[in-house]
N, C-alpha and C positions, 0 to 999 in steps of 0.2 A: 280648818285644821290647827292640831296642836301644835304645836315646835316640832315634840317627834316626830309626828306626821309630816312635817314637813322634813326633815332630813331624810325616807324616805323617798322622798319622790324626788325629791333631791337627789341621790344614792340611781333611782331609777335612773333617768333622767342624766344620770355621768355614764351610765352603762350602754343606752344607746348611745349619746354621741361619742364613746368611746369606739364604740363597735363604728359608728358612721365615718372617725378616722381611718382608722383600719379598711376599710370596704369601697369612702372615697363615697362615702354618701352625703345623706344631706347638713349644712351648717345646723352649727351649736341655736341659735335664732330660729334656724324653722323646724329642729325637733320639738324644744320647749314651747311654742307657739301650736304646732300639733297637739299637743299632750295636752295643755287645758281646755286646746276646744272639744276635747273626748271628757276632762274634769269639766262642769259649769259647776257644784255644789265647790270648789275654789274662787275666793272672796279675790281681789285685788292686794290689800294686804300680803293673803295667799301665795300670790301670782311672784310678789315683786321681792319677800322674804327666801321664795322656794329658788329662783331664781342668782341672788344675793350668792346661795351657799354653793349654787352651780359653781360659777363665776369665778367661788372664792377659789374653788377644791379645783378648779380648768387654770388658776392660774401660777399656781401652790407646786402644778406638777408639770416637771418637766419631761419626766419620757412620757410617751401613752401607758394608760395605768393598764392592769389589771383588768378591775372593774372600775363603777362608781363607790364603793366602799371604803378602796383599800385607796381614793380621790378623800375620800372623804371623812377622811382618818388624818389626812394631816390637817384640813381646816380643826379639828375633835380637836387633836393635836397644841394647838395655836388657841382655841376657845373653848373654857369648861362649859358656859350654860350651851355649845352644842355639843360636848363631850356631853355630857345629863344626860340629854337626849336619845338618846344609844342606849336606853333603858328597857331592851326587850317587851312595851305593851302594847297593846292592840296599835297595831296600822304606825308601828315604832319598827329603829333597827334593831336585832339584837344585843345586850352588851359586849362593847371591846372584853374580847379576851387577851390577856398576857400574852405578851411579845404579836401579837396580833401584825404581820405584816401593809406595812401602808409604800401608798407610791414612792417613788425618788422625788425629790424637792429637786426645786433646781427654776431655771429659766428658761433650758431646753435644751432636749438628749446633746447627749453628751460631745456626738462628733458637731453637733451643729454649735454647741456651743466655742469647741474648738475650734472654727472657725470665724464663728464669729468677732472671735477673739487675735486670732489670726486678722480680722479684718479693719483693728484699732480699739475693737468696743473690749470697754473690759468692767470688772468693779461694777458703781454705783451704773455704770453706762450700760452698762448688760443687761440688769438686774431692772434699770428702766422700761425692755421694750414689752415685756408685762404690766404697765402699768395701767390705768384707765385716762382714755380717750378724755377728751371738753366737749362739749357739740358747738360744733362748727361750721357757719355761714358764708356766702358770700350775698354779698348785694349784688343785683342785677342791674349796674348806670344802665342801662335801653330803657328803665322804669322809673326809677330813686339813684336814692344815693346814700353817704351809707350816713350821712348825719343823720338825716329825713328818719333813715328808720333808726336810729339807737334813741332820736326822739320818741317816736312813735312805741316803742319797747324796751317796756324802763327796766324789765330784769335783763335786759343786752346788754355787753360792754362790746368798744372795739378791740378785735384782735392786739397782738403786742406789736408784728409782721408785715402784712400782706393788708394792705391798701383800700378794700375792698371790706375782707373781713368780718363778721361780728361771733362773739362769742355766748348762747346763754347758756342757762341752769340743766347737766345735764336732767335727761326723762324728760323736759319741756316736748308738748306734742304741736311737731313742727306744723304738721299736715294743719293743723287748724287754726293757724296762725294767714290773720283775712291777707294780708302781705306774702305769705309765702306764693296763694293761692291768685292771687294776680300779678304775680311771675317775679314780683321784687327782693326774690329772696332763691335762693340756691344750697344744699348743703352739698360742703363741701369745705372738707378738713385744710385748713392754712398752711399747711406742707402744703398741701393737692395745690392750693391759690399760687404761692412762692413758684414753684418749682412751673406752673406752667408760662409763670413771668419774661422767662430763659428767651419764648423763642418769642420776643417781643415781637408781635405782629403787625403791624399797620392800616393803617382803613387802608379800601381799595385791592391788596394784597389775594394772591391766592393762596392760600394754603391748604397741604393735605397731612387731615389726624388720623393716623396709618392705623394705633390701632382703639379706636375710639369708645368702645364698651359705650357702656348708657349717657353718653354725652358729658361731665361736669366738663371736661376741656376742653370739652370744640368750646362749649356756653359761657364757657368763660372769654375762647380766644374774640368767638366774636362780640361781644360788650369791649372788650379794646381795639377790636375794628370800628369798632361801633357802625354795625352792619351796614361795611362797605367792604368790597370783595369780596371771594368763593370760596366756602371751605369745606369740602369737600371727605366728610367723615366715612372711615373704612370700617368692615372690622366681620375677624370671620364666624364671629356668636348674631347666631337668626336673634335670639331674643333679648339679649342682651341691647343689640345693636334698635329692634324694634322697641324700647324706649326715648330714643330720643326724639320721636319725631315731634311727640308730644311735650316732651320737653320743651322742644324750642317754639312750640306752637305761644305752648302759656308765658315763655320766656320772650317772647318776640321775635328770636334770632333766625331774622329771613333769609341768609348766607348762607346758609344751612345744608348742603345735601346728603344725602345718605346712599352709600354702599352696601349690600354685602358682601364678601370677597367668600370664594373656594380656598381652601391650602393647597400651597404653592403653585398654583393661580394666580396671584398676584397680581409680577406685572403684567398679562394678559388681560384682564381687566379692566387694567391702567394704563392703559397704550397709550390713550392721547395724554395725558397728564404727565408720559417722560418727558425729562427735562425741561417743565414748566412750569412746576412747582417754586415761589418764590421761598415759603420753609412746609417742612416735613414738622414735625411732631410724633415721636414713638414712644406713647410709652408703653412700654415693652411688659406681656405676661414676665412673669417674673414671682419664686418661691412666697414675697409679700413676707420677709421678716419683720418692715419696718408697721406693719398692720399688725402684729399684733396688742395692741391694745385693743383693738377693737374687737378680731377675731381670735381672740389667745389659744384655741382650740387648735390652731390652723399649721401650730409649730408641730405638731402629733402626726399630720398629714405628710410630714417632711421624711421623705429616702436621700441618700446624696446622690441612686439614680433618676431621682426626679429635678432635681440643680441639673443637674450634663444635661437630659432632657428640655429642662430652658435656655435651658447657655446657647444651643443649637438653635431654638429659637428663636430668642434672641436674635441670633445673628444672622437669620434666615429676612430677619423681618429687616433687620437693615441694611441686608442687601441692597434687598427692594426695595427700601425709603433713599437710598446712591441714586436710583435711576429716572425715581421724580423730581428728585429738584435742580434748577436751572445752573447756570451757570455762578457762579456769587453768590448763591443762595444758600437760606442755611438749614441742617437739621439737627434737632432738638431732640436727644433721649435721655428715655427718665426707668427708673425703673425704682416699683418699695420696695426696695432690700437697701439693707444694709452690706450686706457680701462682697466686696472687692471685687469673685465670678462673676459676678455678677453687674457690680458697674463701672466702674477705670478700667478693666482690666477685660473690660468688651470694647470699648472704648479702645485701648491698646490695641486688641483683632484688627476694630475698624481699618484704622490706619497704615497698621499694615496692607491688610487685602485692600486697600481701597488706598494707591498713589495720586497724590491731589492734597488728599484733604487735608488739613486743620485743624486745633481747638479753639477757643476763645475763651480768653477768664471772662469769666463769670462773675457780678456782684448781688447780690440780692440779698435781701432786708434781713438773711438768717440764714446758718447755714457753715459752713468753712472747707476751707478746701477739701478734699481727697484725691488724690491721682491728677489724674482731666479733666476733675469737674468739682462739682458741688454739695455736698450729703450736708442733709437737716437728721438733727435727731431729739425723741420722744424726751430725750431724757434733756439736753443742755438746752433745743431749741422750741420745748414745748409742742413738737404737732410729729405728725405721719413722722416716721424713718424715708426717708427719699434717697434717692442719687442722679445728679440734672447736671448733664454734659454738652454743650453749645461745639456745633461740631461746621464748617465754612468747602464750602465746594468751589475747587479754580477756576478763575475767570477762563 
């Protein structure tokens, strides 16, 4: 592909990504993979170059653009080489017209930027939300230890905060690593590893991971517990939960049980666990404002109404979790969001709605206090963004 053809391909992909964001369709990565699956003539350098153009445009456009061309013009404005590809040649975008409209540059839609600033993020802290993510993995201590893994992977380095984390160069084919296939490694952002430590799970305990998804934090808990005790991993998403069993098998996590839940009927499905769990982990559905480094187009999908609906879901899940914790047990609340409305404000709501519960002071290797818990920020901590709080049930 010529450079102009690469730019045109990026514009076509952006059109698809913008439409998917508007209509709650497939993620950008999925659309990019589909695009090139039907264009075998594009070599690896072409695919990489087009992908970089696409994500450069996504990161620059704060509001959802009208179309792919208006987004790509933001990249052209900052890069003369890209601007030169708008030459109107075969397979190239048309020349840039005088005063042609551009997408609005920024970190996020204006209403969302305002909410983030109200939540204590401004300046560089706000800009860093749409930066580039690192490739972090957790060493599975049921199989290996970090020292041994670092010695076996010359390109790896220890993460600065998480005790079992390693960092590999972006673009590393993790699935091709023998250590990964042996179950010694799991892809997991350092921030996700750190907030999971708030559960403080011990061998022999009974733990519920109420929103387990594909089980990243579940498997970390199994390693912390040294495969002693029971972890019940639950979710209402069949597809996501189905990925846990093969991952647990590969990781040698033998204490994990999974259970698919019917939304709004969770308490009924978990009746035998009522008041019996030593701890419940709630990694709640959220806006994902802390994960824009990995999914920058996600900010185009958010609306005030969607955030409001997510808050209602978070409160419902927290209420379910409260019924499962035994007297004196712990509830850990996590969201990969930097909005106070989904973080510390939800803990305030919980404490008011559930008398007898108290918050505990958290000491994590990174992050800073935010209201009732601790917040990790991409710019300051070099991780995805998270809020985490630990609550204690009355004895």
